[in-house]
C-alpha positions in Angstrom: -16.4 0.9 -14.3 -15.2 0.3 -17.8 -18.2 -0.3 -20.1 -16.5 -2.1 -23.1 -16.8 -5.7 -22.0 -20.0 -7.7 -22.6 -22.5 -8.1 -19.8 -23.5 -11.7 -19.1 -26.7 -13.1 -17.6 -28.2 -9.8 -16.3 -31.5 -11.4 -15.3 -29.7 -14.3 -13.7 -27.2 -12.2 -11.8 -30.0 -10.0 -10.5 -31.4 -13.1 -8.7 -28.4 -13.6 -6.5 -29.0 -12.8 -2.9 -26.9 -9.8 -1.8 -24.8 -8.4 -0.5 -22.2 -10.3 -2.5 -18.5 -10.5 -1.7 -15.8 -11.7 -4.1 -12.6 -12.9 -2.2 -9.6 -12.7 -4.5 -11.2 -10.1 -6.7 -7.8 -8.7 -7.7 -7.0 -12.0 -9.5 -7.8 -12.9 -13.2 -11.1 -14.7 -12.6 -12.1 -12.7 -9.6 -11.8 -9.5 -11.5 -14.0 -10.8 -14.3 -16.6 -12.1 -11.8 -16.7 -8.8 -9.8 -16.8 -6.7 -12.9 -19.8 -8.5 -14.4 -21.7 -8.8 -11.1 -21.1 -5.2 -10.2 -22.4 -3.9 -13.5 -25.7 -5.7 -13.3 -26.3 -5.0 -9.6 -25.5 -1.3 -10.2 -28.0 -1.1 -13.0 -30.6 -2.5 -10.7 -29.9 0.4 -8.3 -28.1 -1.8 -5.7 -24.3 -1.7 -5.9 -24.1 -4.5 -3.3 -21.1 -6.3 -4.7 -17.7 -6.0 -3.0 -14.2 -6.8 -4.2 -12.1 -8.2 -1.4 -8.4 -8.1 -2.0 -5.1 -8.5 -0.2 -2.9 -9.6 -3.0 -0.7 -6.6 -3.7 0.8 -8.0 -6.9 -2.7 -8.3 -8.6 -4.4 -5.1 -7.6 -3.6 -3.5 -10.9 -6.8 -5.0 -12.3 -9.1 -3.2 -9.8 -7.3 0.0 -10.5 -7.9 -0.3 -14.2 -11.5 -1.4 -13.6 -12.1 2.0 -11.9 -14.4 0.4 -9.4 -15.9 2.7 -6.7 -13.8 3.0 -3.6 -16.6 1.9 -1.3 -16.9 -1.4 -3.2 -13.2 -2.3 -2.7 -12.5 -3.9 0.7 -9.1 -4.9 1.9 -9.1 -8.2 3.7 -6.5 -10.8 4.7 -8.1 -14.2 4.8 -5.2 -15.4 7.0 -6.4 -13.1 9.7 -9.4 -14.3 11.6 -10.1 -10.8 12.8 -9.9 -9.3 9.3 -12.4 -11.8 7.9 -14.7 -11.4 10.8 -14.7 -7.6 10.4 -15.7 -8.0 6.8 -18.6 -10.3 7.7 -19.7 -8.0 10.5 -19.6 -4.9 8.3 -21.0 -6.2 5.0 -23.2 -9.1 6.2 -22.9 -11.0 2.9 -25.4 -13.5 1.7 -23.4 -14.8 -1.3 -19.7 -15.5 -1.0 -17.4 -16.3 -3.9 -13.9 -17.3 -2.9 -11.3 -17.1 -5.6 -8.4 -16.3 -3.3 -5.5 -18.8 -4.0 -1.8 -19.1 -4.0 0.6 -21.5 -5.7 -1.1 -21.9 -9.1 1.8 -20.1 -10.9 5.4 -21.3 -11.1 6.6 -18.0 -9.6 4.6 -18.7 -6.5 7.1 -20.9 -4.7 6.3 -20.4 -1.0 5.0 -23.8 0.1 3.9 -22.6 3.5 1.9 -19.7 2.1 0.3 -22.2 -0.5 -1.3 -24.2 2.4 -2.0 -21.2 4.6 -3.9 -19.4 1.8 -5.7 -22.3 0.2 -6.6 -24.2 3.4 -6.4 -22.0 6.5 -7.8 -19.0 4.5 -10.7 -21.1 3.4 -11.4 -22.3 6.9 -11.3 -18.7 8.2 -14.0 -17.7 5.7 -16.2 -20.8 6.3 -16.1 -20.2 10.1 -18.0 -16.9 9.5 -20.6 -18.5 7.2 -24.0 -19.5 8.2 -26.6 -21.8 6.7 -28.6 -18.9 5.2 -25.5 -17.9 3.1 -24.2 -19.4 -0.1 -20.5 -20.1 -0.5 -19.0 -21.0 -3.9 -15.3 -21.9 -3.9 -12.8 -21.8 -6.8 -11.2 -25.2 -6.9 -8.8 -26.5 -9.6 -8.5 -29.3 -12.0 -5.1 -29.8 -10.5 -6.8 -31.6 -7.8 -7.0 -34.7 -10.1 -3.2 -34.6 -10.7 -2.1 -37.7 -12.4 -5.7 -38.9 -12.8 -6.3 -36.1 -15.4 -8.0 -37.9 -18.3 -11.7 -36.9 -18.2 -12.2 -37.8 -14.5 -15.6 -37.7 -13.0 -15.9 -35.9 -9.6 -16.3 -39.2 -7.9 -13.0 -40.5 -9.3 -9.9 -40.7 -7.2 -7.8 -37.5 -6.9 -4.1 -38.0 -7.3 -2.5 -34.6 -6.7 1.0 -34.0 -8.2 2.0 -30.7 -6.5 1.7 -28.9 -3.2 -0.9 -26.6 -4.9 -3.0 -29.6 -5.9 -2.7 -31.1 -2.4 -3.9 -27.8 -0.8 -6.8 -27.5 -3.2 -7.9 -31.1 -2.5 -7.7 -30.3 1.3 -9.9 -27.3 0.7 -12.4 -29.4 -1.2 -12.7 -31.9 1.7 -13.0 -28.9 4.1 -16.0 -27.7 2.2 -17.5 -31.1 2.2 -17.1 -31.3 6.0 -18.7 -27.9 6.6 -21.6 -28.8 4.3 -22.3 -32.1 6.1 -21.6 -31.1 9.7 -22.4 -27.4 9.7 -25.1 -27.5 7.0 -23.4 -24.8 4.9 -24.5 -24.2 1.3 -21.0 -24.8 -0.3 -19.9 -26.0 -3.7 -16.4 -26.5 -5.1 -15.9 -25.7 -8.8 -12.8 -27.4 -10.2 -11.8 -25.0 -12.9 -9.9 -26.1 -15.9 -7.8 -23.8 -18.2 -9.7 -20.5 -18.0 -8.7 -17.8 -20.4 -9.8 -14.4 -21.5 -9.7 -10.7 -20.5 -7.7 -9.7 -17.4 -5.5 -12.8 -17.5 -1.8 -12.1 -16.8 -0.1 -10.8 -20.0 2.7 -13.4 -19.6 0.3 -16.3 -19.7 -0.1 -18.6 -22.8 -3.4 -17.4 -24.3 -2.9 -13.7 -23.8 0.6 -13.9 -25.3 -0.7 -16.1 -28.2 -3.5 -13.6 -29.0 -1.2 -10.6 -28.6 1.4 -12.1 -30.9 -1.3 -13.3 -33.3 -2.7 -9.8 -33.6 0.8 -8.7 -34.7 1.1 -11.6 -37.2 3.4 -13.8 -35.2 3.6 -16.6 -32.7 5.1 -16.7 -29.1 7.5 -19.4 -27.8 5.7 -22.7 -27.4 6.0 -25.9 -25.2 5.6 -29.4 -26.5 2.8 -29.8 -29.1 1.4 -32.9 -27.3 0.7 -31.1 -24.0 -3.1 -30.7 -23.7 -5.6 -28.5 -21.9 -9.3 -28.1 -21.6 -9.8 -24.4 -22.5 -12.8 -22.6 -21.0 -13.6 -19.0 -21.9 -13.8 -16.7 -18.8 -17.4 -15.6 -19.5 -18.5 -19.3 -19.3 -16.6 -19.6 -16.0 -18.4 -16.6 -14.6 -21.6 -18.2 -15.7 -20.7 -21.3 -13.8 -20.2 -19.4 -10.5 -23.5 -17.6 -10.9 -25.4 -20.8 -11.7 -23.7 -22.6 -8.8 -24.8 -19.9 -6.4 -28.4 -20.1 -7.6 -28.6 -24.0 -7.8 -26.9 -25.0 -4.6 -29.3 -27.0 -2.3 -29.2 -29.6 0.5 -29.0 -32.4 -2.0 -25.7 -31.3 -3.6 -24.0 -29.0 -1.1 -20.4 -29.9 -0.3 -19.8 -31.4 -3.8 -17.2 -30.6 -6.4 -18.0 -30.0 -10.1 -15.8 -29.9 -13.1 -16.0 -26.6 -15.0 -14.7 -27.8 -18.4 -15.7 -28.2 -22.0 -15.0 -31.9 -22.1 -12.7 -31.3 -25.1 -9.0 -32.2 -25.1 -7.1 -29.5 -26.9 -3.4 -30.1 -27.5 -1.0 -27.2 -28.0 -0.8 -28.1 -31.7 -4.6 -27.9 -32.0 -4.6 -24.6 -30.1 -2.0 -23.0 -32.4 -3.9 -24.4 -35.5 -7.1 -22.8 -34.4 -5.3 -19.5 -33.6 -3.6 -19.5 -37.0 -7.0 -20.1 -38.7 -8.8 -17.5 -36.6 -6.2 -14.7 -37.2 -5.1 -15.8 -40.7 -1.4 -16.5 -39.8 1.0 -18.2 -42.2 3.9 -18.5 -39.8 4.8 -22.0 -38.8 5.2 -22.7 -35.0 8.5 -23.6 -33.4 7.7 -26.3 -30.9 9.8 -26.7 -27.7 11.1 -23.1 -27.7 9.7 -22.8 -24.1 10.2 -25.5 -21.5 7.3 -27.6 -20.1 6.2 -27.2 -16.5 6.6 -30.1 -14.1 2.9 -30.8 -13.9 2.1 -30.4 -17.6 0.4 -33.6 -18.9 -0.6 -34.9 -22.2 -4.2 -35.9 -21.6 -5.6 -33.1 -19.3 -9.3 -32.5 -19.9 -12.5 -32.8 -17.9 -15.9 -34.4 -17.8 -18.6 -31.6 -17.2 -21.6 -33.8 -17.3 -22.4 -33.4 -13.5 -22.2 -29.6 -13.8 -24.7 -29.8 -16.7 -27.0 -32.1 -14.8 -27.0 -30.4 -11.4 -26.1 -26.8 -12.1 -27.6 -26.4 -15.6 -24.3 -25.2 -16.8 -22.4 -25.9 -20.0 -19.6 -24.1 -21.8 -21.0 -22.3 -24.9 -18.0 -20.4 -26.3 -15.9 -22.2 -28.9 -12.1 -21.9 -28.8 -12.1 -19.9 -32.0 -14.7 -17.5 -30.6 -13.0 -17.2 -27.3 -9.7 -16.3 -29.0 -11.4 -13.7 -31.1 -13.2 -12.2 -28.1 -9.9 -12.1 -26.2 -8.4 -10.2 -29.1 -11.3 -7.8 -29.1 -10.9 -7.3 -25.4 -7.2 -6.5 -25.8 -8.0 -3.9 -28.4 -10.8 -2.3 -26.5 -8.7 -2.0 -23.3 -5.7 -0.6 -25.2 -3.7 -3.6 -24.1 -0.2 -2.5 -25.0 -0.7 1.1 -23.7 -2.7 0.4 -20.6 -2.9 -3.2 -19.4 0.7 -4.4 -20.0 2.3 -1.4 -18.4 0.0 -1.7 -15.4 1.0 -5.3 -15.0 4.8 -4.7 -15.5 5.4 -1.3 -13.8 5.1 -1.2 -10.0 4.9 2.6 -9.9 1.5 2.4 -11.7 0.2 0.6 -8.7 2.4 1.6 -5.8 2.3 1.0 -2.1 2.2 4.3 -0.1 3.2 4.2 3.6 1.8 7.0 5.8 3.8 7.2 9.0 1.9 8.9 11.8 3.6 10.2 14.9 1.2 9.8 17.8 1.3 11.5 21.2 -2.0 12.2 23.0 -3.9 11.5 19.8 -6.0 8.5 20.8 -9.3 10.2 20.0 -8.1 11.3 16.5 -6.4 8.0 15.4 -9.7 6.2 14.4 -10.7 9.2 12.3 -7.2 9.4 10.8 -7.3 5.6 9.9 -10.8 5.8 8.3 -9.9 9.0 6.3 -6.7 7.5 5.1 -8.3 4.2 3.9 -11.2 6.1 2.2 -8.7 8.3 0.4 -6.4 5.4 -0.7 -9.4 3.5 -2.0 -10.6 6.5 -3.9 -7.3 6.9 -5.8 -6.9 3.1 -6.1 -3.6 3.0 -4.3 -2.4 0.2 -2.0 -1.4 1.3 1.4 0.6 0.3 4.5 -0.1 2.5 7.5 2.4 2.8 10.3 1.3 4.4 13.6 4.1 5.2 16.0 3.0 5.5 19.6 5.7 7.7 21.1 4.9 6.6 24.6 1.6 8.5 24.8 0.1 8.6 28.3 -3.5 8.0 27.0 -5.1 4.8 25.6 -3.3 4.9 22.2 -2.2 1.3 22.6 -5.8 0.0 22.9 -7.0 2.1 19.9 -4.1 0.8 17.7 -4.6 -2.8 18.8 -8.2 -2.7 17.6 -7.2 -1.2 14.2 -4.3 -3.7 13.7 -6.7 -6.6 14.6 -9.0 -5.7 11.7 -6.6 -4.5 9.1 -3.3 -6.4 8.4 -2.1 -3.4 6.4 -1.6 -1.4 9.6 1.5 -1.5 11.8 1.8 -0.2 15.4 5.1 0.7 16.9 5.6 1.7 20.6 8.5 3.5 22.0 10.0 3.1 25.5 9.7 6.9 26.2 8.7 10.0 24.4 11.6 10.6 21.9 9.8 13.3 19.9 8.1 13.4 16.5 11.3 13.3 14.5 12.4 10.1 16.1 8.9 8.7 15.6 9.1 9.4 11.9 12.5 7.8 11.6 11.3 4.7 13.5 8.5 4.2 11.0 10.7 5.0 8.0 13.1 2.2 9.1 10.2 -0.4 8.9 8.3 1.1 6.0 8.3 -1.0 2.7 6.2 1.4 0.6 7.4 2.9 -2.7 7.0 6.2 -0.9 6.2 7.4 2.7 4.0 10.2 3.9 4.9 11.9 7.2 1.9 13.0 9.2 1.1 14.2 12.8 -1.5 12.2 14.5 -3.7 15.1 15.5 -5.3 15.5 12.0 -3.7 18.8 11.4 -2.1 17.2 8.3 -5.3 16.4 6.3 -5.2 12.9 4.5 -7.2 14.5 1.7 -4.1 16.5 0.6 -2.2 13.2 -0.1 -3.7 12.8 -3.6 -2.1 16.0 -4.6 1.2 14.8 -3.2 0.7 11.5 -5.1 0.0 13.2 -8.4 3.3 15.2 -8.1 5.2 12.1 -7.0 3.9 10.3 -10.1 5.1 13.1 -12.3 8.7 12.4 -11.1 9.2 14.5 -7.9 11.1 12.6 -5.3 9.9 14.8 -2.4 6.5 16.7 -2.3 6.1 18.8 0.8 3.0 20.6 2.1 3.2 24.4 2.1 1.0 25.9 4.9 -0.5 28.9 3.1 -2.8 29.4 6.1 -3.2 28.1 9.6 -6.4 28.0 11.5 -5.0 29.7 14.6 -4.7 33.1 16.2 -3.4 35.7 13.6 -0.5 36.8 15.8 0.7 33.2 16.2 0.4 32.6 12.4 2.4 35.8 11.9 5.3 34.6 14.1 5.4 31.2 12.4 5.6 32.8 8.9 8.4 35.2 10.0 10.4 32.4 11.5 10.3 30.4 8.3 11.5 33.4 6.4 14.3 34.1 8.9 15.3 30.4 8.7 15.4 30.5 4.9 17.7 33.6 4.9 20.1 32.2 7.5 20.3 28.5 6.5 23.2 27.4 4.3 20.8 25.3 2.2 17.6 26.2 0.4 14.9 25.6 2.9 11.3 26.0 1.6 9.2 28.5 3.6 6.0 27.4 5.5 6.9 23.7 4.9 6.5 21.3 7.9 7.1 17.6 8.1 3.9 16.8 6.2 5.2 15.4 2.8 5.5 12.4 0.5 9.1 11.1 0.2 10.2 8.5 -2.4 11.8 5.3 -1.1 15.3 6.2 -2.4 15.2 9.4 -0.4 13.9 7.6 2.7 16.9 5.3 2.5 19.3 8.3 2.5 17.5 9.9 5.4 17.5 6.7 7.5 21.2 6.1 6.9 22.3 9.6 8.1 24.4 9.0 11.2 23.5 12.2 13.2 21.5 11.6 16.4 19.5 14.8 16.7 17.6 15.1 13.4 15.5 17.9 12.0 13.8 16.1 9.2 12.4 19.1 7.3 16.0 20.5 7.1 17.5 17.1 6.3 14.8 16.6 3.6 16.1 19.7 1.9 19.8 18.9 2.5 19.7 15.4 0.7 18.5 17.2 -2.4 16.7 15.2 -5.2 13.8 16.6 -7.1 11.4 18.5 -4.8 8.3 20.6 -5.1 5.6 21.9 -2.8 1.8 21.7 -2.6 -0.3 24.4 -0.9 -2.8 23.5 1.8 -4.6 25.0 4.8 -3.5 23.6 8.1 -6.6 23.1 10.2 -7.0 23.3 14.0 -6.4 20.3 16.1 -9.5 18.1 16.1 -9.3 16.9 19.7 -7.7 18.2 22.9 -5.1 20.9 23.0 -1.8 21.2 21.2 1.2 19.7 22.9 3.3 22.6 21.6 3.8 25.8 23.6 6.1 28.8 23.2 8.9 27.1 25.0 8.7 24.1 22.6 8.4 26.4 19.6 11.6 28.3 20.6 13.2 24.9 21.1 12.2 23.9 17.5 13.5 27.2 16.2 16.9 26.7 18.0 17.1 23.1 16.6 16.5 24.4 13.1 18.9 27.3 13.2 21.8 25.6 15.0 21.4 22.5 12.8 21.4 24.2 9.4 22.9 27.7 9.9 26.2 29.3 11.0 24.6 32.7 11.0 24.8 33.1 14.9 28.6 32.5 14.8 28.9 34.8 11.8 26.8 37.4 13.5 29.1 37.4 16.5 32.1 37.7 14.2 30.7 40.7 12.6 29.6 42.2 15.9 33.1 41.7 17.2 34.6 43.6 14.3 32.1 46.4 14.5 32.3 46.8 18.3 36.1 46.6 18.3 36.1 49.3 15.7 33.8 51.5 17.6 35.8 51.0 20.8 39.0 52.1 18.9 37.1 55.2 17.7 35.9 55.9 21.2 39.5 55.7 22.6 40.8 58.0 19.8 38.0 60.4 20.5 38.7 60.5 24.2 42.4 61.2 23.6 41.7 64.0 21.1 39.0 65.6 23.2 41.4 65.7 26.2 44.3 67.1 24.3 42.3 69.8 22.4 39.6 70.2 24.9 36.9 69.7 22.2 34.3 68.5 24.7 34.6 69.9 28.2 31.6 67.7 29.2 33.4 64.4 28.5 32.7 62.5 31.7 35.4 61.7 34.2 33.4 59.2 36.2 32.9 55.5 36.3 29.5 55.4 34.5 31.0 55.2 31.1 33.2 52.3 32.1 30.2 50.5 33.7 28.1 50.8 30.5 30.9 49.6 28.3 31.7 46.7 30.6 28.1 45.6 30.7 27.7 46.0 27.0 30.7 44.0 26.0 30.1 41.5 28.8 26.6 40.9 27.4 28.1 40.5 23.9 30.6 38.0 25.3 28.0 36.0 27.1 25.8 35.9 24.0 28.8 34.7 21.9 29.6 32.0 24.5 26.0 30.9 24.5 26.0 30.5 20.7 29.2 28.5 21.0 27.7 26.5 23.7 24.7 25.6 21.5 27.0 24.3 18.8 29.3 22.5 21.3 26.2 20.8 22.9 25.3 19.5 19.6 28.8 18.1 19.1 28.5 16.6 22.6 25.2 14.9 21.7 26.5 13.5 18.4 29.6 12.0 20.1 27.5 9.9 22.5 25.9 8.0 19.6 22.9 7.1 21.6 20.0 5.5 19.6 17.5 7.8 18.2 14.6 5.7 19.7 14.0 2.5 21.5 11.1 0.2 20.3 9.4 -1.9 22.9 6.7 -3.4 20.7 5.8 -3.8 17.0 2.4 -5.2 15.9 1.3 -6.1 12.4 -2.1 -7.7 12.2 -2.2 -10.6 14.7 1.7 -10.8 15.0 3.2 -9.0 17.9 7.0 -8.6 18.2 8.2 -7.6 21.7 11.8 -8.8 22.3 14.7 -6.8 20.9 15.8 -9.9 18.8 12.3 -10.2 17.3 12.0 -6.5 16.5 15.5 -6.5 15.1 14.9 -9.4 12.8 11.6 -7.8 11.6 13.4 -4.5 10.8 16.2 -6.3 8.8 13.6 -8.4 6.9 11.6 -5.2 5.9 14.8 -3.3 5.1 15.6 -5.9 2.5 12.3 -5.6 0.7 
């Protein structure tokens, strides 16, 4: 964890009952709360604070925080199974819920606003018990039009969908407190500001520009806020968790300074704090629909019941925000992480599964552990290529607890190449990783792939420097790759299988290729782009026996050579020229030997004819067989049959079974 920010209330934080979970820890306030709780609890030798996140657009904070992988837990609060799994595994005693949607103007999905803020809250509360503490992040938006220093008992008059949803959540907490005796409190937060806030928000932009000696675009000077520094907000959550009791549970509290600050006053304080002479230009940025002129709170109830009051003045808060920006290398580190998706990408492993049911849980756990360690968001796609074992049941259990996992089932066994393409069509990650389901492609190699990909390589493939198998089998594999490289009409890397990371733009090209029978490791080289390899040792299969045999291996070799090489046809051409020449020389020799009697032992019988007929007949049959291989490929391509048929796709609790449902899903994900 980064050690530059101040540590608040160490003795108070240490009194919280653990384990502690912070839902919405990838957000602004959630990241601050998690960071400060984690530091204190870690110092006490008990790192029992967990950051729960599912908001892909905000996860850049947790990456920059460099939090331990084991303390970051992926959870979708809209999935009852995902939430239950978190409670079953962590068994938290203190729950902070800062997960929300709709507070920002760019968050326009009305349905998701109600689902996240109401249904998500219910899903968490359903797993809480009376021995737990649940503190909820409400909003001053709940008061809406009644925004002039309202008391918590005053009427709420919400003026947006977001406000309505937060009011609904507040009443939900009150219901669970009264009926189910849960220790819940709702903190109605006013305008919180400070470190880790989005760089495009008012205070971060104001401070950033002030440090440079200028001012950002501004709204109307009469718009007002009640500005609370984030450290004071964190203190409110901690105090609420320690002070909640049967007499106050279910209530809402205003987390405010009680001071109305207009935009004009804010800018005046900022100019004085940073010594700016520039005059502001008012109205250079439009007001929001819900901006109001008298928006501030009454924190008296919080002070009375929770023992909390805001202690940081606006001037001190602005100065501390500036210090935070400087210490965190704001322009070099924070802003690029916020603006550049590749700094916090989504990686989609696609796992082809056939008779791998035993290995799949291990594959999943190792993948999640690895992605958490490198602070990368993931989307895992398992493709059940009609495996005869219990792969369906295993994948259903994983999908139920992790909404970032997708399971695809095929109507029959189409082969690993079709399985990879099936997953690539649905994948939405910035890059995909192709893997076999038997754990012979170790997930622990992916960080090396990822590092090369971030350096600008579009394809990074695994080079099998050693295989844990019989030496003679390993020898034949190595010789085939070298033969294939020499005969192919494109540059094929040796000892490179399907295991690789492939950038999204390359995935689009591979998926769009029209050919029916595809050999991906060859097509991967054919499409070009910037490529490199990473050495690794291919381990033995963890469970069961390999589904490959000599017949299948010969089939793979034929597919490779006849798809990317004309060498067999060229060989027959050269053989035809050579053998025709030898035949002509033989005829000339026979004539000369008869005329001049050079060789009295030249045979008169049929044996020579038989040998020649068999030899040339064999050559003809071999040539025809080569032609047949190429013609059969042409025949397959002209049929234009689909490469695979999906019978089911599952993502989280959602199951798509009909062709129409699956088709719609594929089109939606293609457009992302």
